[in-house]
C-alpha positions in Angstrom: -18.7 -3.4 -27.7 -16.9 0.3 -27.4 -17.5 2.6 -24.8 -17.9 6.3 -25.7 -16.2 7.2 -22.2 -14.1 10.0 -21.8 -11.1 10.4 -19.7 -11.8 12.8 -16.6 -9.8 15.9 -16.4 -7.8 15.3 -13.1 -8.6 17.4 -10.6 -6.9 19.2 -7.5 -8.0 18.5 -4.1 -8.6 22.2 -3.0 -10.4 22.5 -6.5 -13.1 19.3 -4.8 -16.1 20.1 -2.6 -15.1 19.5 1.0 -17.7 16.2 0.5 -15.5 14.8 -2.3 -12.4 15.1 -1.0 -10.3 11.8 0.1 -9.8 12.5 3.3 -12.9 14.0 4.3 -14.8 10.5 2.4 -12.8 8.2 4.6 -13.5 10.0 7.8 -17.0 9.9 7.0 -17.8 6.1 5.0 -14.2 4.9 6.3 -11.7 3.7 4.1 -13.1 0.2 2.3 -15.5 3.4 0.2 -12.7 4.8 -1.4 -11.1 3.7 -4.9 -7.5 2.4 -5.1 -6.9 6.1 -6.7 -8.2 7.8 -4.0 -6.3 6.2 -1.3 -2.7 6.1 -3.0 -3.9 10.1 -3.2 -4.6 10.1 0.1 -0.5 8.4 0.9 1.1 11.1 -1.5 -1.3 14.1 0.0 -0.1 16.7 -2.0 1.2 17.5 -5.1 3.3 20.4 -6.7 3.3 23.1 -9.0 3.3 20.5 -11.9 1.0 18.1 -11.7 -2.0 17.7 -9.0 -1.9 14.6 -6.4 -4.6 13.0 -8.3 -2.1 12.7 -11.6 0.0 11.4 -9.8 -1.7 8.3 -7.9 -3.8 7.7 -11.3 0.2 7.1 -12.5 1.4 5.2 -9.7 -1.6 3.4 -10.1 -1.3 1.7 -13.8 2.3 1.3 -12.1 1.1 -1.0 -9.6 -1.5 -2.4 -11.8 1.5 -3.4 -14.2 3.9 -5.2 -11.4 2.9 -6.4 -7.7 6.4 -5.1 -6.6 8.1 -1.9 -7.4 11.3 -0.5 -6.3 11.6 2.4 -5.5 13.8 3.6 -8.1 10.4 3.2 -10.6 8.5 5.0 -7.5 10.4 7.6 -8.1 10.9 7.9 -12.0 6.8 9.1 -11.8 6.6 12.7 -12.0 6.1 14.4 -8.3 7.6 11.9 -6.3 10.1 12.3 -4.7 12.4 10.3 -2.4 10.5 11.1 0.8 6.7 10.2 -0.7 8.2 7.3 -2.7 9.7 5.8 0.6 6.2 6.0 2.7 4.4 4.4 -0.2 7.3 1.6 -0.7 6.8 1.0 3.2 3.1 1.0 3.4 3.0 -1.5 0.2 5.4 -3.7 2.1 3.5 -3.4 5.8 0.3 -4.1 3.1 1.9 -7.6 1.8 3.2 -8.2 5.8 0.0 -8.1 7.3 -2.4 -10.5 4.8 -3.5 -12.9 6.6 -1.5 -16.1 6.2 -4.2 -18.7 5.6 -5.3 -18.8 1.7 -9.3 -18.3 0.6 -11.0 -21.0 -0.4 -12.8 -20.3 -3.4 -16.1 -22.2 -4.1 -18.7 -20.2 -5.7 -18.8 -16.8 -8.2 -19.7 -14.7 -4.7 -16.1 -15.4 -3.2 -14.6 -14.2 -6.2 -15.9 -11.2 -6.7 -14.8 -9.2 -3.5 -11.5 -9.5 -4.3 -12.1 -8.1 -7.7 -14.6 -5.4 -7.5 -12.2 -2.5 -6.2 -10.9 -2.6 -10.0 -14.6 -2.1 -11.2 -14.3 2.1 -11.0 -11.6 1.8 -13.8 -12.2 3.7 -16.7 -10.5 1.4 -18.8 -10.9 -2.5 -19.1 -8.6 -4.7 -16.4 -8.7 -8.3 -17.7 -7.8 -10.3 -14.5 -6.6 -14.0 -13.8 -7.2 -15.3 -9.8 -5.0 -18.5 -9.3 -6.5 -21.6 -7.4 -4.4 -24.5 -5.7 -5.8 -28.0 -5.8 -8.0 -27.1 -2.8 -9.4 -23.7 -4.6 -7.6 -21.9 -2.4 -6.7 -18.2 -3.7 -2.5 -18.1 -4.6 -2.9 -14.6 -6.3 -5.1 -11.9 -7.8 -2.8 -10.8 -11.1 -3.5 -8.2 -13.7 -2.8 -9.8 -17.2 -3.6 -6.8 -19.5 -4.8 -3.5 -19.6 -6.8 -2.1 -22.8 -8.9 0.8 -24.0 -11.9 1.7 -22.6 -13.2 0.2 -25.2 -11.6 -3.1 -25.6 -9.2 -5.0 -24.2 -6.2 -7.7 -25.9 -6.1 -10.4 -23.9 -3.5 -13.0 -25.4 -2.7 -16.6 -23.4 0.5 -16.0 -22.7 -0.1 -13.2 -20.5 -3.2 -14.8 -18.8 -1.6 -18.1 -17.9 1.9 -17.0 -17.2 1.4 -16.6 -13.2 -0.8 -19.8 -13.0 1.9 -21.5 -14.5 4.7 -19.9 -12.6 2.7 -21.0 -9.2 2.0 -24.3 -10.6 -1.7 -23.6 -9.6 -4.1 -26.2 -11.1 -7.2 -23.4 -11.8 -7.7 -20.2 -12.5 -10.8 -17.8 -12.5 -11.1 -14.8 -15.5 -12.5 -11.7 -14.8 -12.9 -8.4 -16.6 -14.3 -4.9 -15.7 -17.1 -3.5 -18.1 -16.4 0.4 -17.3 -20.3 0.7 -19.3 -22.1 -0.9 -16.3 -23.5 -3.1 -19.1 -22.5 -7.1 -17.8 -23.8 -8.7 -20.6 -20.7 -10.8 -22.2 -20.0 -9.7 -25.9 -19.3 -12.2 -28.7 -15.4 -11.2 -27.8 -15.5 -11.4 -24.3 -17.6 -15.1 -25.7 -14.7 -16.0 -27.9 -11.9 -14.7 -25.4 -13.2 -17.5 -23.2 -13.4 -20.1 -25.3 -9.7 -19.4 -26.4 -8.4 -19.6 -23.3 -10.5 -22.6 -22.1 -8.7 -24.4 -25.1 -5.4 -23.3 -23.8 -5.8 -24.2 -20.3 -6.9 -27.4 -21.2 -3.3 -28.2 -22.8 -1.3 -26.9 -20.0 -3.7 -28.8 -17.8 -4.8 -25.4 -15.7 -8.7 -25.5 -16.3 -10.6 -22.3 -16.7 -13.1 -22.2 -14.0 -15.0 -19.2 -14.9 -14.8 -16.0 -16.2 -16.5 -12.9 -14.6 -18.1 -9.8 -16.0 -18.3 -7.3 -13.1 -19.1 -3.4 -12.4 -19.6 -1.4 -9.4 -23.1 -2.6 -8.9 -21.9 -6.3 -9.2 -21.0 -9.5 -11.7 -22.4 -11.6 -14.5 -20.6 -15.2 -13.9 -20.5 -16.9 -17.3 -20.6 -20.3 -15.7 -24.0 -19.6 -13.9 -25.6 -17.7 -16.5 -24.6 -21.0 -19.2 -22.6 -19.2 -21.2 -19.6 -20.7 -20.0 
């Protein structure tokens, strides 16, 4: 399925209405109401003459989607991020990792997966994710396997199962966002699910479900008897 959604222009913070600015929205509605890009924009603080803070935050988000751990050099390679901002962001990311609760979350229903991935729903591109589980169905990690164009995501079993094999997961749940908001699976979605289940059978890592999600909710292919 192709989605005719154009990439929005990056607006400068000062050009936004006061009620739409990230800091004001955070004060009014709380941090959980902000997108990942807006949270990063608050950390970055400001842009420069060449680039808006939103443009810098967008590039940073794309980097973090590709790599769970980034170096200071990788951060400073983003135009508009200097040493001070790069070290601030690196410190925030490391502090967030250290403050994660030590007890792993146990998953028994698709509704317990959705809160872990909901923040990807607002992305303009499809993000294909794998949620790795151990034998007790505790979450080991949430991983971005591929980022596609707005109209499709190219998924290969190699990317989907890499972290599962490395972490010795016994099962995974796969998921991807539909930028259109339409949660019905396409024929391509069904074909990808079938191929991944076959690959999982060979590897001994079971695919438990495939969630298609948006900002308003999700569809479980298992619950919908589409699995």
